[in-house]
C-alpha positions as CSV (number, residue, x, y, z in Angstrom):
1,M,-48.4,33.9,135.3
2,L,-49.0,34.5,139.0
3,L,-45.4,34.1,139.9
4,N,-44.3,36.4,136.9
5,R,-46.7,39.2,138.4
6,F,-45.3,38.5,142.0
7,F,-41.5,38.9,140.8
8,A,-42.5,41.9,138.5
9,H,-44.0,43.3,141.7
10,L,-40.7,42.7,143.6
11,D,-38.9,44.6,140.8
12,R,-41.4,47.6,141.3
13,I,-40.9,48.0,144.7
14,F,-36.9,47.3,144.3
15,F,-37.3,44.4,147.0
16,L,-33.9,44.1,148.8
17,K,-32.6,46.9,146.5
18,I,-32.8,44.4,143.8
19,N,-34.4,45.1,140.3
20,I,-34.0,42.0,138.1
21,W,-36.3,39.4,140.0
22,N,-38.5,38.9,137.3
23,F,-35.5,38.3,134.9
24,S,-33.9,36.2,137.3
25,Y,-36.9,34.0,137.8
26,R,-37.4,33.4,134.1
27,S,-34.1,32.6,133.5
28,F,-33.3,30.5,136.4
29,F,-33.4,27.2,134.4
30,K,-31.8,28.5,131.2
31,E,-28.4,27.5,130.0
32,Y,-26.8,30.7,130.6
33,A,-28.1,31.2,134.2
34,G,-26.6,27.8,134.9
35,L,-23.2,28.4,133.6
36,F,-22.9,31.8,135.6
37,F,-24.4,30.3,138.7
38,F,-21.8,27.5,139.0
39,K,-18.8,29.0,137.3
40,V,-19.0,32.5,139.0
41,L,-21.5,32.6,141.9
42,L,-20.7,29.5,143.9
43,A,-16.9,29.2,142.6
44,H,-16.3,33.0,143.7
45,P,-18.4,33.7,146.8
46,K,-16.4,36.8,147.9
47,R,-16.5,38.3,144.6
48,T,-20.3,37.8,144.3
49,I,-21.0,39.5,147.6
50,L,-18.9,42.4,146.8
51,G,-20.5,42.5,143.5
52,L,-24.0,42.5,145.1
53,R,-23.3,45.2,147.5
54,R,-22.1,47.5,144.5
55,Y,-25.3,46.6,142.8
56,R,-27.5,47.4,145.7
57,H,-25.6,50.7,146.1
58,F,-26.4,51.5,142.3
59,I,-30.1,50.5,143.0
60,R,-30.4,52.7,146.0
61,Q,-29.0,55.5,143.9
62,Q,-31.4,54.8,141.2
63,E,-34.4,55.3,143.7
64,A,-33.2,58.5,144.2
65,I,-32.3,59.5,140.6
66,P,-33.6,56.9,138.0
67,A,-31.0,55.3,135.8
68,L,-31.5,56.5,132.3
69,Y,-31.9,53.0,130.7
70,E,-33.2,54.6,127.6
71,Q,-29.8,56.4,127.1
72,Y,-26.8,55.1,129.0
73,V,-25.6,53.8,132.5
74,S,-21.9,54.2,133.6
75,I,-20.4,52.5,136.6
76,P,-18.3,54.1,137.8
77,D,-19.2,57.7,136.5
78,E,-17.6,58.5,133.1
79,N,-14.7,60.6,134.4
80,S,-13.9,57.6,136.5
81,F,-14.4,55.3,134.0
82,L,-11.8,57.1,131.7
83,S,-9.5,57.5,134.4
84,R,-9.3,53.6,135.3
85,I,-8.9,52.9,131.8
86,K,-5.7,55.0,131.5
87,K,-4.3,53.1,134.9
88,Q,-5.0,49.8,133.7
89,R,-3.3,50.2,130.2
90,V,-6.0,47.9,128.6
91,R,-8.3,49.4,126.1
92,P,-12.0,48.6,126.8
93,L,-13.8,45.7,125.2
94,L,-16.4,47.3,122.5
95,G,-19.7,44.8,122.5
96,L,-21.9,45.4,119.9
97,G,-25.2,43.5,119.4
98,F,-25.4,41.3,116.2
99,C,-28.8,43.1,115.6
100,L,-26.8,46.0,114.3
101,K,-26.2,43.9,111.5
102,P,-28.0,44.8,108.2
103,K,-31.1,42.6,108.3
104,N,-31.4,39.8,106.2
105,S,-33.0,40.7,103.0
106,F,-32.6,40.4,99.2
107,E,-31.4,44.1,98.8
108,A,-29.2,44.3,101.9
109,S,-27.9,41.5,104.2
110,C,-24.9,41.2,106.0
111,P,-22.2,38.9,103.9
112,S,-21.2,37.0,107.4
113,G,-24.8,36.2,108.3
114,R,-26.4,38.0,111.2
115,A,-26.9,35.9,114.5
116,N,-23.1,35.2,114.8
117,H,-19.7,36.7,116.0
118,D,-18.5,36.8,112.4
119,C,-17.8,40.0,110.4
120,L,-16.2,40.1,106.9
121,Y,-14.2,43.3,107.8
122,L,-13.0,42.3,111.2
123,E,-11.8,39.0,109.8
124,R,-10.6,39.7,106.6
125,G,-10.3,43.6,106.3
126,K,-12.7,43.4,103.2
127,T,-16.1,44.9,102.5
128,E,-19.0,44.7,100.3
129,Q,-21.6,47.4,99.4
130,V,-23.8,46.8,102.2
131,C,-21.1,47.3,104.8
132,S,-20.8,51.0,104.2
133,S,-24.4,51.2,106.0
134,C,-23.3,48.9,108.7
135,A,-22.7,50.5,112.6
136,I,-20.3,47.6,113.2
137,H,-18.1,48.4,110.4
138,T,-18.0,52.1,111.1
139,I,-17.3,51.3,114.7
140,A,-14.8,48.8,114.0
141,K,-13.0,51.3,111.8
142,K,-12.8,53.5,115.0
143,C,-11.5,50.7,117.0
144,L,-8.2,50.3,114.9
145,E,-7.6,54.2,115.8
146,T,-8.2,53.5,119.6
147,G,-7.0,50.0,120.1
148,C,-10.3,48.8,121.4
149,R,-11.0,45.3,121.4
150,V,-14.4,44.3,119.5
151,Y,-17.1,41.8,120.3
152,I,-20.1,40.9,118.2
153,M,-22.5,39.9,121.0
154,T,-25.0,37.0,120.3
155,S,-26.5,35.0,123.1
156,A,-26.2,35.3,126.8
157,Q,-24.4,32.2,127.3
158,D,-21.7,33.3,124.7
159,I,-21.2,36.5,126.6
160,A,-20.6,34.5,129.9
161,R,-18.1,32.2,128.0
162,D,-16.3,34.8,125.7
163,F,-16.3,37.6,128.1
164,L,-17.4,37.2,131.7
165,L,-15.5,34.0,132.6
166,P,-12.0,35.0,131.0
167,Q,-12.5,38.3,133.2
168,V,-13.4,36.3,136.2
169,K,-10.3,34.0,135.9
170,S,-7.6,36.4,134.7
171,G,-8.7,39.9,134.4
172,K,-8.6,39.8,130.8
173,F,-11.4,42.5,130.4
174,P,-11.4,44.8,133.1
175,S,-13.9,47.6,131.3
176,A,-16.3,47.5,128.5
177,I,-18.3,49.9,126.4
178,L,-21.6,47.7,125.3
179,L,-24.2,48.8,123.2
180,L,-27.6,47.0,124.1
181,C,-31.3,47.3,124.2
182,P,-32.5,49.3,127.7
183,Y,-34.0,45.7,128.9
184,S,-30.8,44.0,128.4
185,I,-28.8,46.8,130.4
186,Q,-31.0,46.5,133.5
187,A,-30.2,42.5,133.3
188,I,-26.4,42.6,132.7
189,I,-25.4,45.3,135.3
190,L,-25.0,42.6,138.2
191,P,-23.2,40.1,136.2
192,L,-20.7,42.8,135.3
193,L,-20.4,44.2,138.8
194,I,-19.7,40.6,140.2
195,S,-17.2,39.9,137.3
196,E,-15.6,43.2,138.3
197,V,-15.9,44.8,135.0
198,D,-16.0,48.9,134.5
199,M,-19.1,49.6,132.2
200,F,-20.4,52.1,130.1
201,L,-23.7,50.8,128.6
202,M,-25.4,52.5,125.8
203,A,-28.9,51.8,124.7
204,Y,-30.2,51.7,121.0
205,K,-32.5,54.1,119.7
206,S,-34.8,51.9,118.0
207,G,-35.3,48.0,117.2
208,S,-34.8,47.0,120.9
209,C,-36.2,44.1,122.7
210,R,-39.2,45.4,124.8
211,D,-39.8,42.6,127.3
212,Y,-38.4,39.0,128.2
213,Q,-40.0,37.0,125.3
214,Q,-38.4,39.5,122.7
215,W,-35.0,39.5,124.5
216,R,-35.2,35.5,124.7
217,D,-36.0,35.0,121.1
218,A,-33.1,37.3,120.3
219,D,-31.0,35.3,122.3
220,K,-31.7,32.3,120.3
221,G,-30.8,34.1,117.3
222,K,-34.5,35.0,116.1
223,K,-34.2,38.8,115.6
224,E,-35.8,40.3,112.5
225,E,-35.7,44.2,113.6
226,M,-32.4,46.0,113.0
227,T,-31.3,48.2,115.9
228,E,-30.2,51.5,115.4
229,I,-28.1,54.2,117.5
230,S,-29.1,57.8,118.0
231,K,-27.0,60.8,116.6
232,E,-26.4,61.8,120.3
233,S,-25.2,58.2,121.3
234,W,-23.2,58.1,118.1
235,E,-21.4,61.3,119.2
236,R,-20.8,60.2,122.8
237,L,-19.4,56.7,121.8
238,L,-17.1,58.6,119.4
239,D,-16.0,60.7,122.0
240,L,-15.7,58.1,124.6
241,L,-13.4,56.0,122.0
242,R,-11.4,59.2,121.3
243,K,-10.7,59.6,125.0
244,S,-9.9,56.2,125.8
245,A,-7.5,55.9,123.0
246,D,-3.8,54.7,123.0
247,V,-1.1,57.3,122.0
248,G,0.8,55.6,119.3
249,P,0.3,54.5,115.6
250,R,-2.8,53.6,114.2
251,F,-3.5,49.7,114.2
252,Q,-3.8,47.8,110.8
253,Y,-6.2,45.0,111.2
254,F,-7.9,42.7,113.7
255,R,-6.6,39.2,115.0
256,R,-9.5,37.0,116.1
257,E,-9.0,35.1,119.2
258,G,-11.9,32.8,119.8
259,N,-15.1,35.4,119.3
260,I,-13.0,38.5,120.1
261,F,-11.2,40.6,117.8
262,F,-8.0,42.3,119.0
263,P,-6.4,45.1,116.8
264,E,-3.0,44.5,115.6
């Protein structure tokens, strides 16, 4: 308890221009932290130093103009984000939390289960009645129009294995649009910067994890609340997808590679 308060205090004063002291302390011995530490931080010290510098620059800006974690964070700014996507000629990865799936109940539950990377529509192009109200289904259809890859996010360990490590090794996912709770947004910025990922992070309107314990429970697949996206975020997301779209024919279906769905 005393150490929690100490590291929380370091966050409040932006000690060394870092704002994830408490999260890092509580995560230190967890499996996802060890994976990222050995596979990325130690294996790529130059990348780590550059990412940390960019993060501290972001925190300095935040001290002057607080980041809108409750809404969105774009690094670089939105116009630069879109410009770099067009230069890279690789559509961004669209990451969606499993908590967007309809929560398990007798009336409405996801046919693919909830705390996993699976989706009936993404895998087979089929739907059930409950899918009509699922944000993942709606967004996935837009991704067929725009050519974006889709990733249903579950645990931090899987995010590292499926997304960050392939980016570090081969530059497979240079940009990403991620829908997250505000708490997760603060925690993931530094790993994304170290992995050299251009990011547009959007916050849920409701159902978000509010602290580390709730986040850790969700990381283990224990999440009863269903997250939702605000009308403003929906409009912004659709506009962002449209602006980053490929010029060409609409894609027909998704091909699953590991836990990532690629439009074909």
